[in-house]
DOSE-593527 format. One record per residue (C-alpha): residue number from 1; residue in three letters; x, y, z. Coordinates in steps of 0.001 Angstrom, whole numbers. Example, Ala and Ser with C-alpha at 12.3 -4.5 7.8 and 13.67 -1.06 7.14 Angstrom:
2
<1 'ALA' <12300 -4500 7800>> <2 'SER' <13670 -1060 7140>> 
//
This chain:
325
<1 'UNK' <92645 68798 113479>> <2 'UNK' <96224 67484 113612>> <3 'UNK' <97658 65084 111055>> <4 'UNK' <99451 62171 112735>> <5 'UNK' <101397 59684 110616>> <6 'UNK' <102538 56430 112215>> <7 'UNK' <105157 54383 110355>> <8 'UNK' <105820 50705 111030>> <9 'UNK' <104305 47252 110806>> <10 'UNK' <103672 44034 112686>> <11 'UNK' <101709 43515 115882>> <12 'UNK' <103309 46541 117544>> <13 'UNK' <101794 48916 115033>> <14 'UNK' <98411 47232 115435>> <15 'UNK' <98592 47821 119187>> <16 'UNK' <99396 51479 118621>> <17 'UNK' <96625 52073 116118>> <18 'UNK' <94080 50291 118316>> <19 'UNK' <94598 53051 120864>> <20 'UNK' <95315 56020 118618>> <21 'UNK' <92084 55627 116655>> <22 'UNK' <90208 56947 119706>> <23 'UNK' <92062 60290 119802>> <24 'UNK' <89886 63311 119162>> <25 'UNK' <90674 65962 116543>> <26 'UNK' <93294 63773 114895>> <27 'UNK' <93527 62746 111252>> <28 'UNK' <95322 59412 111628>> <29 'UNK' <97365 57684 108909>> <30 'UNK' <99287 54414 109158>> <31 'UNK' <102119 53908 106662>> <32 'UNK' <102840 50187 106667>> <33 'UNK' <105622 47932 105447>> <34 'UNK' <104799 45389 102742>> <35 'UNK' <108110 43515 102992>> <36 'UNK' <106767 40581 105030>> <37 'UNK' <107398 37282 103232>> <38 'UNK' <106583 34685 105861>> <39 'UNK' <103619 32384 106434>> <40 'UNK' <100395 32843 104505>> <41 'UNK' <101458 36256 103246>> <42 'UNK' <104716 34880 101862>> <43 'UNK' <102985 32035 100062>> <44 'UNK' <100600 34475 98390>> <45 'UNK' <103465 36791 97427>> <46 'UNK' <105363 33914 95825>> <47 'UNK' <102328 32784 93810>> <48 'UNK' <100782 36109 92805>> <49 'UNK' <103747 38527 92872>> <50 'UNK' <101918 41022 95068>> <51 'UNK' <102965 43249 97966>> <52 'UNK' <102524 41717 101415>> <53 'UNK' <99066 42231 102880>> <54 'UNK' <99533 40606 106302>> <55 'UNK' <100577 43689 108286>> <56 'UNK' <97984 45822 106520>> <57 'UNK' <95296 43265 107372>> <58 'UNK' <96250 43399 111053>> <59 'UNK' <96103 47194 111109>> <60 'UNK' <92779 47243 109259>> <61 'UNK' <91297 45114 112031>> <62 'UNK' <92965 47199 114755>> <63 'UNK' <91549 50434 113325>> <64 'UNK' <88034 49072 112863>> <65 'UNK' <85367 51239 114482>> <66 'UNK' <84196 48333 116635>> <67 'UNK' <87351 46273 116842>> <68 'UNK' <86167 43844 119521>> <69 'UNK' <82665 43245 118202>> <70 'UNK' <83106 42904 114469>> <71 'UNK' <82453 39413 113127>> <72 'UNK' <84202 40325 109890>> <73 'UNK' <87290 41262 111882>> <74 'UNK' <87335 37798 113473>> <75 'UNK' <86970 36225 110053>> <76 'UNK' <89879 38281 108739>> <77 'UNK' <92168 36751 111369>> <78 'UNK' <90889 33185 111050>> <79 'UNK' <93619 30703 110071>> <80 'UNK' <92838 27384 108368>> <81 'UNK' <94402 24312 109961>> <82 'UNK' <96806 22018 108152>> <83 'UNK' <99561 22781 105689>> <84 'UNK' <98172 21754 102283>> <85 'UNK' <95977 23726 99895>> <86 'UNK' <94422 26508 102019>> <87 'UNK' <95876 25038 105224>> <88 'UNK' <97933 27650 107062>> <89 'UNK' <96349 30531 105166>> <90 'UNK' <94515 33274 106999>> <91 'UNK' <91072 33914 105597>> <92 'UNK' <91718 37648 105597>> <93 'UNK' <94625 37231 103193>> <94 'UNK' <92455 35203 100818>> <95 'UNK' <89653 37788 101056>> <96 'UNK' <92223 40493 100383>> <97 'UNK' <93482 38597 97327>> <98 'UNK' <89927 38133 96032>> <99 'UNK' <89173 41837 96502>> <100 'UNK' <92333 42725 94585>> <101 'UNK' <90903 40793 91650>> <102 'UNK' <87413 42270 92058>> <103 'UNK' <88526 45894 92481>> <104 'UNK' <91488 45641 90154>> <105 'UNK' <94176 46844 92573>> <106 'UNK' <95902 46404 95916>> <107 'UNK' <94581 49740 97163>> <108 'UNK' <91109 48848 95918>> <109 'UNK' <91175 45887 98305>> <110 'UNK' <92386 48101 101189>> <111 'UNK' <89597 50601 100548>> <112 'UNK' <86923 47895 100263>> <113 'UNK' <87911 46275 103582>> <114 'UNK' <88217 49698 105220>> <115 'UNK' <84638 50439 104246>> <116 'UNK' <83300 47146 105617>> <117 'UNK' <85202 47493 108916>> <118 'UNK' <84441 51233 109177>> <119 'UNK' <88122 51938 109703>> <120 'UNK' <88876 55115 111654>> <121 'UNK' <91781 56640 109762>> <122 'UNK' <93837 56026 106645>> <123 'UNK' <95890 52933 105870>> <124 'UNK' <98616 53209 103263>> <125 'UNK' <101410 50864 102155>> <126 'UNK' <104831 52482 102003>> <127 'UNK' <105163 51026 98494>> <128 'UNK' <103109 49033 95998>> <129 'UNK' <106219 47259 94721>> <130 'UNK' <106877 43618 95530>> <131 'UNK' <109707 44569 97874>> <132 'UNK' <112224 41920 99003>> <133 'UNK' <114162 42894 102113>> <134 'UNK' <117837 41988 102502>> <135 'UNK' <120134 42188 105514>> <136 'UNK' <123908 42514 105488>> <137 'UNK' <125328 40991 108649>> <138 'UNK' <128386 42312 110439>> <139 'UNK' <130458 39319 109305>> <140 'UNK' <129522 39975 105668>> <141 'UNK' <126791 37339 105388>> <142 'UNK' <123898 38370 103153>> <143 'UNK' <120385 37267 104150>> <144 'UNK' <117446 37438 101724>> <145 'UNK' <113880 37767 102942>> <146 'UNK' <112295 39422 105965>> <147 'UNK' <111313 36092 107533>> <148 'UNK' <114926 34868 107536>> <149 'UNK' <116585 37941 109054>> <150 'UNK' <115738 37391 112759>> <151 'UNK' <116549 33681 112493>> <152 'UNK' <120198 34187 111627>> <153 'UNK' <122704 33706 114444>> <154 'UNK' <124499 36934 113617>> <155 'UNK' <124371 40711 114087>> <156 'UNK' <122720 43008 111561>> <157 'UNK' <124792 45763 109986>> <158 'UNK' <122078 47165 107732>> <159 'UNK' <118932 46266 105828>> <160 'UNK' <118260 47269 102243>> <161 'UNK' <116397 46538 99024>> <162 'UNK' <118305 45238 96035>> <163 'UNK' <115766 46764 93643>> <164 'UNK' <114867 50432 93319>> <165 'UNK' <111698 50555 95426>> <166 'UNK' <109195 53332 94662>> <167 'UNK' <107260 54964 97476>> <168 'UNK' <103464 55028 97289>> <169 'UNK' <102608 58599 96329>> <170 'UNK' <99791 58994 98868>> <171 'UNK' <102166 57935 101652>> <172 'UNK' <104524 60717 100586>> <173 'UNK' <101663 63218 100617>> <174 'UNK' <100561 62126 104100>> <175 'UNK' <104089 62517 105458>> <176 'UNK' <104480 65943 103850>> <177 'UNK' <101274 67149 105528>> <178 'UNK' <102000 65607 108954>> <179 'UNK' <101971 67596 112182>> <180 'UNK' <103548 64635 113974>> <181 'UNK' <105462 61625 112640>> <182 'UNK' <105737 58503 114804>> <183 'UNK' <108079 55536 114255>> <184 'UNK' <107063 52258 115859>> <185 'UNK' <106215 50384 117933>> <186 'UNK' <107619 47283 116240>> <187 'UNK' <110615 45237 115153>> <188 'UNK' <113350 47723 114345>> <189 'UNK' <114909 46038 111304>> <190 'UNK' <111887 44201 109885>> <191 'UNK' <108910 46475 110639>> <192 'UNK' <110102 50079 110964>> <193 'UNK' <113230 50371 108819>> <194 'UNK' <111723 48637 105733>> <195 'UNK' <109617 51791 105362>> <196 'UNK' <112335 54302 106165>> <197 'UNK' <114929 52906 103736>> <198 'UNK' <112685 53718 100773>> <199 'UNK' <114473 56796 99449>> <200 'UNK' <111435 58979 98802>> <201 'UNK' <109928 58077 102192>> <202 'UNK' <113173 59060 103918>> <203 'UNK' <113398 62285 101908>> <204 'UNK' <109785 63210 102696>> <205 'UNK' <110395 62683 106409>> <206 'UNK' <113561 64796 106314>> <207 'UNK' <111777 67600 104442>> <208 'UNK' <108763 67640 106775>> <209 'UNK' <109160 70094 109695>> <210 'UNK' <106951 67999 111991>> <211 'UNK' <108568 66418 115086>> <212 'UNK' <109685 62823 114675>> <213 'UNK' <108922 60571 117653>> <214 'UNK' <110295 57064 118139>> <215 'UNK' <108364 54696 120405>> <216 'UNK' <111017 52146 121332>> <217 'UNK' <110196 48513 122058>> <218 'UNK' <109996 47574 125732>> <219 'UNK' <112225 44508 125211>> <220 'UNK' <115135 43632 122968>> <221 'UNK' <114302 41266 120129>> <222 'UNK' <116445 38149 119648>> <223 'UNK' <117986 38068 116186>> <224 'UNK' <117483 41800 115647>> <225 'UNK' <118414 43962 118612>> <226 'UNK' <120319 41640 120945>> <227 'UNK' <121919 43694 123695>> <228 'UNK' <120715 47011 122244>> <229 'UNK' <120299 50036 124474>> <230 'UNK' <117635 52608 123671>> <231 'UNK' <120361 54800 122178>> <232 'UNK' <121504 52019 119856>> <233 'UNK' <117952 51713 118526>> <234 'UNK' <118036 55405 117628>> <235 'UNK' <121504 55133 116073>> <236 'UNK' <120264 52313 113838>> <237 'UNK' <117463 54577 112589>> <238 'UNK' <119920 57408 111947>> <239 'UNK' <122318 55054 110147>> <240 'UNK' <119558 54033 107741>> <241 'UNK' <118080 57528 107292>> <242 'UNK' <119839 60727 108319>> <243 'UNK' <121413 62347 111371>> <244 'UNK' <118963 63692 113950>> <245 'UNK' <116018 61844 112416>> <246 'UNK' <114557 61380 115926>> <247 'UNK' <113424 64408 117952>> <248 'UNK' <111821 62539 120833>> <249 'UNK' <112477 59047 122177>> <250 'UNK' <109660 57436 124156>> <251 'UNK' <110745 54511 126342>> <252 'UNK' <108898 52211 128689>> <253 'UNK' <109275 52673 132450>> <254 'UNK' <106512 50334 133621>> <255 'UNK' <107775 47779 136157>> <256 'UNK' <107854 44176 134938>> <257 'UNK' <107590 41266 137427>> <258 'UNK' <110858 39430 138052>> <259 'UNK' <109447 36043 137051>> <260 'UNK' <108382 37459 133688>> <261 'UNK' <111805 39036 133147>> <262 'UNK' <113440 35697 133989>> <263 'UNK' <111271 33931 131430>> <264 'UNK' <112212 36459 128747>> <265 'UNK' <115893 36260 129729>> <266 'UNK' <115839 32550 128934>> <267 'UNK' <114922 33638 125392>> <268 'UNK' <117733 36250 125390>> <269 'UNK' <115275 39157 125562>> <270 'UNK' <115863 41982 128048>> <271 'UNK' <114331 45388 128873>> <272 'UNK' <115474 48243 126647>> <273 'UNK' <117054 50934 128816>> <274 'UNK' <118905 54211 128488>> <275 'UNK' <122638 53766 128992>> <276 'UNK' <124009 57214 128177>> <277 'UNK' <123629 60653 129742>> <278 'UNK' <123829 62979 126744>> <279 'UNK' <121338 62866 123867>> <280 'UNK' <120622 65017 120834>> <281 'UNK' <116923 64205 121243>> <282 'UNK' <114427 64594 124062>> <283 'UNK' <113392 61673 126266>> <284 'UNK' <109906 60784 127480>> <285 'UNK' <109532 57928 129972>> <286 'UNK' <106061 56382 130095>> <287 'UNK' <104328 53320 131547>> <288 'UNK' <103673 51591 128235>> <289 'UNK' <103821 47858 128926>> <290 'UNK' <101451 45352 130481>> <291 'UNK' <101681 41601 131076>> <292 'UNK' <98838 39614 129556>> <293 'UNK' <97166 36484 130958>> <294 'UNK' <99742 34291 129204>> <295 'UNK' <102662 36094 130795>> <296 'UNK' <103623 37958 127632>> <297 'UNK' <104818 41560 127729>> <298 'UNK' <102587 43674 125533>> <299 'UNK' <102243 47375 124821>> <300 'UNK' <99203 49056 126362>> <301 'UNK' <97160 50642 123545>> <302 'UNK' <95461 53128 125829>> <303 'UNK' <98748 54168 127444>> <304 'UNK' <100271 54739 124014>> <305 'UNK' <97302 56902 123027>> <306 'UNK' <97701 58970 126207>> <307 'UNK' <101398 59460 125441>> <308 'UNK' <100694 60630 121896>> <309 'UNK' <98015 62982 123215>> <310 'UNK' <100557 64409 125671>> <311 'UNK' <102975 64966 122811>> <312 'UNK' <100292 66606 120668>> <313 'UNK' <99417 68922 123539>> <314 'UNK' <103002 70210 123593>> <315 'UNK' <103189 71016 119901>> <316 'UNK' <104176 74615 119390>> <317 'UNK' <101779 75921 116735>> <318 'UNK' <104407 78161 115174>> <319 'UNK' <107593 76126 115447>> <320 'UNK' <105812 72753 115433>> <321 'UNK' <108310 71474 117972>> <322 'UNK' <108096 69142 120934>> <323 'UNK' <109544 70435 124184>> <324 'UNK' <110138 68250 127248>> <325 'UNK' <112158 69502 130163>> 
//
């Protein structure tokens, strides 16, 4: 049984976990950002001073034993119409808030929903603090709040927390015991790095001998990674953590129809590609993307699971290293 820890947030992480939960002989743990402050989640954070539950709710549903057939899972994602009172809120967030009151804690709510959905794996926040994410832009502008960072017509220099954010102790334990640590898939500055910039999380990753694998997004993200190569994604991770914090970079090689690429180009989003010849990390090219019925580029959950299984199969039992020629 191998311990796999996946670190991230957002819809990308949900796509990953939807596939990874089917892997055999794997003890799966998702370590999730709670820095989201937009939409329903943000309104609840402002009123109740609680960590964000939106990304955790998505991953809970993705890791449900019967993800596609669970009525409760559909209810969790139901959004009320309108903008007043409960309008705009997702029912799952309100259920989560109610369970926090009933169980007495944030983790009590996570555990209660996990039991109802028969979640396959462990779901842990990277912190239980009410973390507010900041971004320092390259021109010196300071942006407060995760929801505002991608909407700024600027380039990000770094993201950080103004307060001293404490890592959730069980997340640290999971990382310390990992046989494989995966970053992604997800928004680099607002889903992945909000976990990694927590000092104890970063230290635990550095101290763990397990290989660190970064699943890079298939497309650049406007407002976050405009014009980024695959290498620049990795350099951003190293800048926020430590040198050589990525052992293996997994990038998408699946062909994307020209009309879809043209549509994304109009939104200033382009495929993420390798642009350099020499790397301090290994490279794995995989067919990871698909185009859905609405013409959106999405990551293939089953393909991701196959890639992780390939990586697990290469783990050297003594050196715990990943080797790709």
